[in-house]
C-alpha positions in Angstrom: 38.2 -77.7 -10.0 35.8 -79.4 -7.5 36.8 -81.2 -4.7 34.5 -83.2 -3.5 35.9 -83.5 -0.5 35.7 -80.7 1.1 31.9 -80.3 -0.4 31.2 -83.0 2.6 33.4 -81.4 4.9 31.4 -78.5 4.7 27.9 -80.8 4.5 28.9 -82.3 7.6 29.2 -78.9 9.0 26.3 -77.1 7.5 23.5 -80.7 9.4 25.2 -79.6 12.4 23.1 -76.3 12.7 19.8 -79.0 13.1 19.2 -81.3 15.6 20.2 -85.1 14.9 18.5 -86.6 17.4 14.9 -85.3 15.1 14.5 -89.1 13.3 14.0 -86.7 10.2 16.7 -84.8 9.8 18.6 -87.8 11.0 17.1 -89.4 8.3 17.9 -87.5 5.6 21.3 -86.6 6.2 21.3 -90.8 6.3 19.8 -90.5 2.5 21.8 -87.3 1.2 24.9 -89.7 2.2 23.9 -93.0 0.2 22.1 -90.2 -2.7 25.6 -88.5 -2.8 27.3 -92.6 -4.1 25.2 -93.9 -6.0 24.8 -90.4 -8.4 28.8 -91.7 -7.9 28.2 -95.6 -9.0 25.6 -95.2 -11.5 28.4 -92.6 -13.2 30.6 -94.4 -13.4 28.8 -97.0 -14.6 27.4 -94.7 -18.0 31.5 -94.2 -17.5 31.6 -90.2 -17.5 34.6 -88.6 -16.8 36.1 -87.6 -13.7 34.6 -83.9 -13.2 31.3 -85.3 -14.4 32.0 -87.8 -11.6 32.1 -85.3 -9.3 29.5 -83.3 -10.3 27.4 -85.7 -10.1 28.3 -86.6 -6.4 28.9 -82.5 -5.5 24.4 -82.0 -7.0 23.1 -84.8 -5.5 24.8 -83.6 -1.7 22.9 -80.5 -2.7 19.6 -82.4 -3.8 17.7 -82.0 -0.7 20.2 -79.0 1.6 16.6 -77.3 0.6 14.9 -80.4 3.3 16.4 -79.2 6.9 14.7 -75.8 7.0 12.3 -77.1 5.5 12.1 -79.8 8.6 12.7 -76.9 11.1 10.1 -74.9 10.6 7.0 -77.2 9.4 8.0 -80.4 11.1 6.7 -82.1 8.4 8.7 -83.6 4.5 5.0 -82.8 2.2 6.1 -80.3 -0.6 2.5 -79.9 -0.3 1.8 -78.9 2.9 5.1 -76.7 3.4 7.2 -75.5 0.7 8.7 -76.7 -2.9 12.1 -78.4 -1.4 13.6 -78.0 -4.0 12.7 -74.9 -5.7 13.6 -73.7 -2.0 17.3 -75.2 -1.3 17.9 -73.7 -5.4 16.8 -70.5 -3.5 19.6 -71.3 -0.4 22.3 -71.8 -2.9 22.0 -68.3 -4.9 21.8 -66.3 -1.8 25.5 -67.5 -1.4 25.5 -70.5 0.0 26.4 -72.4 -3.4 29.9 -70.9 -2.6 30.4 -72.4 0.7 30.6 -76.6 -1.5 32.4 -74.5 -4.4 34.5 -71.9 -5.4 33.8 -71.5 -9.1 30.5 -70.7 -11.1 31.6 -72.4 -14.0 28.7 -75.6 -12.9 25.8 -73.7 -10.5 23.5 -73.4 -14.4 23.3 -77.5 -14.0 23.4 -78.0 -10.2 20.7 -75.5 -9.2 18.6 -77.0 -12.8 19.4 -80.3 -11.9 17.8 -79.4 -7.8 14.7 -77.6 -9.7 14.1 -80.5 -11.6 15.4 -83.9 -9.5 10.9 -84.0 -8.0 9.3 -82.6 -10.5 6.7 -85.1 -12.8 9.6 -85.3 -15.5 12.3 -83.2 -16.7 11.9 -80.2 -18.5 12.7 -79.4 -21.8 15.1 -77.5 -23.9 17.8 -78.4 -20.9 21.4 -78.6 -22.8 22.3 -82.5 -23.1 24.9 -81.8 -20.0 22.2 -80.9 -17.9 19.9 -83.3 -18.8 22.1 -86.0 -18.1 22.7 -84.7 -15.3 19.0 -84.5 -14.3 18.7 -88.0 -15.3 21.2 -89.0 -12.7 20.4 -87.6 -9.5 16.8 -88.5 -10.4 17.4 -92.0 -10.3 20.5 -91.8 -7.6 17.2 -90.1 -5.3 14.3 -93.2 -6.3 16.8 -95.5 -5.6 17.9 -94.9 -2.3 14.2 -93.8 -1.3 13.2 -96.9 -1.9 16.1 -97.8 0.6 14.6 -95.4 2.4 10.9 -97.1 2.1 12.3 -100.9 4.4 15.0 -99.2 6.4 13.5 -96.6 8.2 10.4 -97.3 10.2 7.7 -96.2 8.1 6.7 -93.0 10.8 9.8 -91.0 9.9 9.0 -92.1 6.2 6.2 -91.4 6.2 6.3 -88.2 8.0 4.3 -89.0 11.1 1.6 -92.3 9.5 1.8 -94.8 12.2 2.6 -99.2 12.0 -1.4 -99.8 12.4 -3.0 -96.6 10.6 -0.4 -97.3 7.2 -2.2 -101.3 7.9 -5.5 -100.1 7.6 -5.4 -97.9 5.1 -7.5 -99.2 2.2 -6.7 -98.0 -1.2 -8.3 -96.0 -3.5 -9.5 -97.8 -6.0 -8.6 -94.9 -8.6 -5.1 -94.6 -7.9 -5.1 -98.2 -8.7 -6.8 -98.2 -11.2 -4.4 -95.3 -13.0 -1.9 -97.1 -11.9 -3.1 -100.4 -13.4 -4.0 -98.5 -16.9 -1.0 -95.5 -17.1 1.8 -96.8 -15.4 1.7 -93.2 -13.3 -1.0 -91.6 -11.5 -2.2 -88.5 -10.7 -0.7 -86.6 -7.5 -3.3 -84.8 -6.3 -6.1 -87.3 -6.7 -4.4 -89.1 -3.7 -6.7 -89.9 -0.6 -5.1 -92.9 1.3 -1.2 -93.8 3.1 -1.5 -96.6 1.6 -2.4 -94.4 -2.3 0.5 -92.3 -1.5 2.6 -95.8 -1.0 1.4 -96.6 -4.9 2.8 -93.3 -5.3 6.1 -95.3 -4.4 6.1 -98.6 -6.7 5.2 -96.0 -10.8 8.9 -94.7 -9.9 9.7 -97.9 -11.1 8.3 -97.0 -14.2 10.4 -93.6 -14.4 13.8 -94.7 -13.9 16.6 -93.4 -16.4 19.2 -95.6 -16.9 19.2 -99.5 -16.2 21.4 -100.0 -13.0 19.2 -98.6 -11.0 16.0 -101.5 -11.7 19.0 -103.8 -11.8 19.1 -103.1 -7.8 15.9 -102.5 -7.3 15.1 -106.5 -9.0 18.6 -107.3 -7.1 17.5 -106.2 -3.4 13.4 -106.6 -4.7 12.3 -103.5 -3.3 9.0 -104.0 -4.2 8.2 -107.0 -2.4 9.4 -105.6 0.8 8.0 -102.2 0.2 4.9 -104.3 0.0 5.0 -106.6 2.8 6.4 -104.0 5.2 2.7 -101.8 5.0 1.1 -105.2 6.2 -1.7 -103.5 5.1 -5.1 -105.7 6.3 -8.2 -105.1 3.9 -8.5 -107.8 1.8 -8.8 -106.0 -0.9 -6.0 -103.8 -0.7 -4.2 -107.5 -0.4 -5.1 -108.1 -3.6 -4.6 -104.9 -5.5 -1.2 -103.8 -4.6 -0.2 -108.0 -5.8 -1.1 -107.6 -8.3 0.9 -104.2 -8.5 3.8 -105.4 -7.5 3.4 -108.2 -10.3 3.1 -105.7 -13.3 5.8 -103.9 -11.5 8.4 -106.5 -11.7 7.4 -107.6 -15.7 7.6 -104.2 -16.8 11.4 -103.9 -15.0 12.0 -107.7 -16.2 10.8 -106.0 -19.3 13.1 -103.2 -19.3 16.4 -105.1 -18.6 15.6 -108.4 -20.6 15.2 -105.8 -23.5 19.1 -104.5 -23.0 20.2 -108.3 -22.1 18.9 -109.4 -25.2 
């Protein structure tokens, strides 16, 4: 029912409509391809059926489909400065684009709900069990590769044009630090600096549904490497990020040790 290889070919054809030299377009294509592989890995790790493994791949392939028009029109990945890319992507798919990737409408509701929920603070309630599962898979797969993007791509590409110098000279807002340390979460509208945005990414570790993602983060030392890459200059900011790194790693170890006990 799901021809995932055909869907991947259609995705390649779709992105030909956008400038491959644009660093944001290039970043997003690579991100989507990797998220698709990670989603497949998570689904297989959960011992799901072939159908659900391929459905997880398809959702991952389409989860950021709204990003391309977002960049073309608004020249940013910032939803707060443009449009909600998840909702916009679902609108595009519902207009008929979805049929390029899969002929049947059997999975449409699951696909649309998973995309709509992949960038929300929390998964909405009252979804059926299968839909909820696929929401969890795409959220974890997306977060895992966002960490990868922050390590492998330039700060300018990953942080919407922020220069290396601007990031390194950025200071941490006390309120954002307090929220992280007390709640292991932050209120996104309270972010004021580039350093605050980095904290928002560190918070991802507290929102993983499956331990496979945490294992990858630990094994690849993503938390330490992200903080090191930012090369903060302010001594107070450096100290606070070290403390947040410790909290994040302690949480990861506690989660993994609980399962392995």
